[in-house]
C-alpha positions as CSV (number, residue, x, y, z in Angstrom):
1,M,114.2,81.7,68.0
2,S,115.8,82.8,65.1
3,K,119.8,81.8,65.1
4,K,122.7,83.6,66.2
5,L,125.8,84.3,64.8
6,V,128.8,84.5,66.4
7,I,132.0,86.4,64.9
8,Y,135.3,86.6,66.6
9,L,138.0,89.3,66.1
10,V,141.0,89.3,68.1
11,A,141.8,93.0,69.5
12,E,143.5,95.1,68.1
13,P,143.4,98.8,67.2
14,E,141.1,98.7,64.3
15,T,138.7,96.2,65.8
16,P,136.2,98.6,66.9
17,E,135.9,99.4,63.1
18,L,135.8,95.3,62.1
19,A,133.6,94.9,64.7
20,R,130.3,96.9,63.0
21,A,131.0,96.2,60.0
22,A,130.6,92.3,61.0
23,V,127.4,94.0,62.6
24,E,126.4,95.4,59.2
25,G,127.0,92.0,57.8
26,G,124.5,90.0,60.6
27,A,126.2,89.2,63.4
28,D,124.5,88.9,66.4
29,V,127.3,89.0,68.6
30,I,131.6,89.4,69.0
31,E,133.9,87.7,70.4
32,L,136.4,89.7,70.8
33,G,139.4,87.8,71.7
34,F,142.0,89.0,74.1
35,P,145.4,87.3,72.9
36,F,147.6,85.4,74.6
37,S,151.2,84.0,73.9
38,D,150.9,80.4,74.2
39,P,147.2,80.0,73.0
40,L,146.7,76.3,73.0
41,A,143.0,76.0,71.4
42,E,143.6,78.3,68.9
43,G,145.0,77.0,65.2
44,P,147.4,79.1,62.9
45,V,145.1,81.8,61.9
46,I,144.3,82.7,65.0
47,R,147.8,82.1,66.9
48,R,149.5,84.0,64.1
49,A,146.6,87.1,64.5
50,S,147.5,86.6,68.3
51,E,151.4,87.0,67.8
52,R,151.1,90.2,65.9
53,A,148.3,91.7,68.4
54,L,150.7,91.1,70.9
55,A,153.9,92.8,68.9
56,R,152.0,95.4,68.3
57,G,151.2,95.7,72.4
58,M,147.6,94.8,73.0
59,R,148.3,93.6,76.7
60,T,145.3,93.7,79.3
61,R,144.3,97.0,79.2
62,A,144.8,97.6,75.9
63,C,142.0,95.1,74.8
64,L,139.8,96.6,77.4
65,D,140.1,99.7,75.8
66,V,139.4,98.1,72.8
67,L,136.3,96.7,74.3
68,A,135.4,99.7,75.9
69,E,135.4,101.3,71.9
70,T,133.4,98.3,70.3
71,R,131.0,99.3,72.6
72,D,130.5,102.7,71.9
73,L,130.2,101.6,68.7
74,L,127.8,99.3,69.0
75,P,125.5,99.7,72.1
76,E,123.5,97.2,71.7
77,T,125.3,94.2,70.6
78,P,126.4,92.0,73.2
79,L,130.8,91.8,73.1
80,V,132.2,88.6,74.7
81,P,135.6,88.9,75.7
82,M,137.4,85.2,75.1
83,T,140.9,84.6,76.6
84,Y,142.7,82.1,78.8
85,A,142.8,81.5,82.3
86,A,146.3,82.6,82.7
87,I,145.5,86.6,81.9
88,L,142.9,86.5,84.1
89,E,145.2,84.7,86.9
90,A,147.7,87.5,86.2
91,Y,145.4,90.4,86.5
92,G,143.0,89.6,88.7
93,Y,139.9,87.6,88.2
94,E,137.3,90.0,90.1
95,R,139.4,93.1,89.1
96,F,139.4,91.4,85.2
97,A,135.2,91.2,85.3
98,A,134.6,94.3,86.9
99,D,136.6,96.2,84.4
100,A,135.6,94.5,82.0
101,R,131.6,94.4,82.6
102,E,132.6,98.5,83.1
103,R,133.7,98.5,79.5
104,G,130.8,97.2,77.8
105,A,131.4,93.1,78.7
106,S,128.3,90.9,78.2
107,S,129.5,88.1,79.2
108,F,133.1,86.1,79.0
109,I,134.7,83.0,77.4
110,L,137.7,81.7,79.0
111,V,138.4,77.9,76.9
112,D,141.4,76.6,79.7
113,L,139.1,77.2,82.5
114,P,137.1,74.1,84.4
115,V,133.8,74.4,85.3
116,E,134.5,73.8,88.6
117,E,137.4,76.6,89.0
118,Q,136.5,80.7,89.7
119,P,132.4,80.1,90.0
120,A,132.1,83.2,90.8
121,L,133.1,84.1,87.2
122,R,129.6,83.9,85.0
123,R,130.8,82.6,82.2
124,I,130.0,81.2,79.2
125,Q,131.1,77.5,79.5
126,L,133.0,74.8,76.5
127,V,131.8,71.1,76.0
128,A,133.3,68.5,73.4
129,P,132.7,66.0,71.9
130,T,134.8,64.4,74.9
131,S,133.0,65.4,77.3
132,T,131.2,63.2,79.6
133,E,127.7,63.5,81.2
134,E,128.8,64.6,84.1
135,R,130.4,67.2,82.6
136,I,128.2,68.2,80.4
137,R,125.5,68.7,83.2
138,A,128.1,71.1,85.4
139,A,128.7,73.4,82.3
140,I,125.0,74.4,81.8
141,A,124.1,74.6,85.0
142,V,126.3,76.9,85.5
143,T,126.8,78.5,82.1
144,D,125.8,82.0,81.2
145,G,122.7,82.4,78.8
146,W,124.1,79.7,76.4
147,L,126.6,76.9,75.9
148,Y,129.3,76.6,73.6
149,L,129.5,73.1,71.7
150,V,133.5,72.8,70.5
151,S,132.8,70.6,67.5
152,V,135.9,68.9,66.9
153,T,138.8,67.4,69.4
154,G,141.5,69.9,68.3
155,T,142.5,73.4,67.3
156,T,140.3,76.5,65.5
157,G,140.6,76.4,62.4
158,A,139.2,76.6,59.0
159,R,138.0,73.0,57.1
160,R,136.7,71.3,54.6
161,D,134.1,69.5,56.2
162,F,132.6,71.0,59.9
163,S,132.9,68.0,61.8
164,P,130.4,64.7,62.0
165,S,130.8,65.2,66.3
166,L,128.7,67.6,66.3
167,A,125.3,66.5,65.9
168,P,125.9,63.8,68.1
169,L,127.1,66.5,70.4
170,V,124.5,68.2,70.2
171,A,121.7,65.0,70.6
172,R,123.4,64.6,74.1
173,V,122.9,68.0,75.1
174,R,119.6,68.4,74.4
175,A,118.5,65.3,76.0
176,V,119.2,66.8,79.4
177,S,118.6,70.3,78.9
178,D,116.9,73.2,76.5
179,I,119.6,75.7,76.7
180,P,120.7,77.6,73.6
181,V,123.5,75.9,72.1
182,Y,125.7,77.6,69.6
183,A,128.7,75.0,67.8
184,G,132.0,77.0,67.1
185,F,135.5,75.4,65.4
186,G,136.0,74.5,61.9
187,I,132.9,76.2,60.4
188,S,134.3,78.8,57.7
189,T,131.8,78.5,54.5
190,P,128.2,79.7,53.9
191,D,127.3,75.8,53.3
192,H,128.9,74.9,57.1
193,A,127.2,78.3,58.8
194,R,123.9,76.8,56.8
195,A,124.1,73.0,58.2
196,V,124.9,74.1,61.8
197,A,122.2,76.3,61.9
198,E,120.0,73.5,61.5
199,L,121.4,71.4,64.4
200,A,122.7,74.2,66.6
201,D,120.7,78.0,68.0
202,G,124.1,79.5,67.2
203,V,127.1,79.7,64.6
204,V,130.4,80.5,65.7
205,V,132.8,81.8,63.4
206,G,136.6,82.6,64.1
207,S,139.7,81.5,62.4
208,R,137.9,82.6,58.6
209,A,136.7,85.4,59.5
210,V,140.1,87.0,61.3
211,E,142.0,85.9,57.9
212,T,139.2,88.0,56.3
213,A,139.4,90.5,58.2
214,E,143.2,91.4,57.5
215,Q,141.7,92.5,54.4
216,G,139.5,95.5,55.6
217,A,135.8,95.8,57.2
218,D,134.6,95.7,53.4
219,A,135.7,92.2,52.6
220,L,134.6,91.3,56.3
221,R,131.3,92.9,55.9
222,D,130.4,90.8,52.7
223,Y,131.6,87.5,54.5
224,V,129.5,87.5,57.1
225,R,126.8,88.5,54.9
226,S,127.3,85.8,53.0
227,L,127.5,83.8,56.7
228,R,124.0,85.0,57.5
229,D,122.3,84.8,54.1
230,A,122.9,81.4,54.3
231,I,121.5,80.7,57.9
232,P,117.9,79.9,58.0
233,T,116.1,82.6,60.5
């Protein structure tokens, strides 16, 4: 199985074109961030991008429109909205799931919704180095296609080195399941991507992708290509 590259972008009017550039650069999956006013898991880059998006009027309906526009440009690429439970509490879980699926969502990531809550909303589950064996097994049992490994205990953001906590976390998951595992948080360079891909089935890049996207589609395409070229197939 080839290693997957997931690129995270915050939903803004330019995002569909940026997503297309990312796929042209080699991204396999686009994670589409629906901005929230209090993104607890996010570091400064994504927090600033979220604040900018909100200031530009990117509320849930506008983000769903961006999702639909991205789907029109990328009919074959998995698109995964990522947001917080408060957004869905306000919008309605069933309504959000239906509207997002209609507009092209392939799955969902809700970073602050425990695995036991809203089981009808099938989504990609997250586990972290601090997760217990019980929590890991519970997440594996209901996750949608792959398991998101949060490689650090902390917020998103580019780091000099990827976390030494990742290898033990991968081993813990592999010991109880053969489900694909994708790793994110703190991955920013081609060297990071190569090292993570040696452990996991997929690499998720967020903060540095968002930062690079601010320079435009060409810069993002080149950056994603540098990651793709570093990841063994």
